[in-house]
C-alpha positions, 0 to 999 in steps of 0.5 A, spaced: 465 925 601 463 919 598 459 919 591 454 914 590 447 914 586 444 916 593 447 923 593 440 925 589 436 923 596 440 928 600 439 935 602 441 941 598 439 947 602 445 950 604 450 947 599 454 951 594 452 950 587 453 953 580 449 952 574 453 949 568 448 948 563 441 949 562 436 950 557 435 957 559 441 961 557 440 966 562 441 961 568 448 959 566 453 961 571 448 963 577 452 960 582 451 961 590 448 958 596 442 954 595 437 957 600 430 954 598 428 947 595 421 946 592 418 941 587 420 944 581 426 949 583 432 951 587 433 958 590 440 960 590 442 966 594 447 970 589 450 977 591 445 978 596 439 977 591 435 971 591 435 967 584 430 962 583 432 956 577 428 951 574 431 944 576 428 940 570 432 944 565 438 945 568 445 941 570 447 943 577 454 943 579 454 942 587 460 943 591 460 939 598 463 942 605 469 937 603 471 940 597 468 935 593 464 938 586 459 933 583 455 935 576 447 933 577 442 933 572 436 937 575 431 932 572 433 927 577 432 932 582 425 934 581 420 932 586 419 935 594 425 933 598 422 929 602 419 925 597 426 924 593 427 920 600 422 915 598 423 914 590 427 909 587 434 910 583 434 907 577 442 906 576 444 911 570 451 908 569 
């Protein structure tokens, strides 16, 4: 997978994810498949239990189907998935 700034416009449901850093320390280490996404949260399936994680306070590691791992700050992902497609991206690097 080619990594570009447009990656934050993509669909994350079905992607494996791990919380690598968070202001809420109980979130750190939660990993699993993303099963739902709302404006402010991801719901991950971990060991048969659904865990909701607030996007804005969290840094996620996403593992895509080709093995690529990408770290994304959740602040960039806040918003409904369909609205993220319309949002312009400020280049951060």
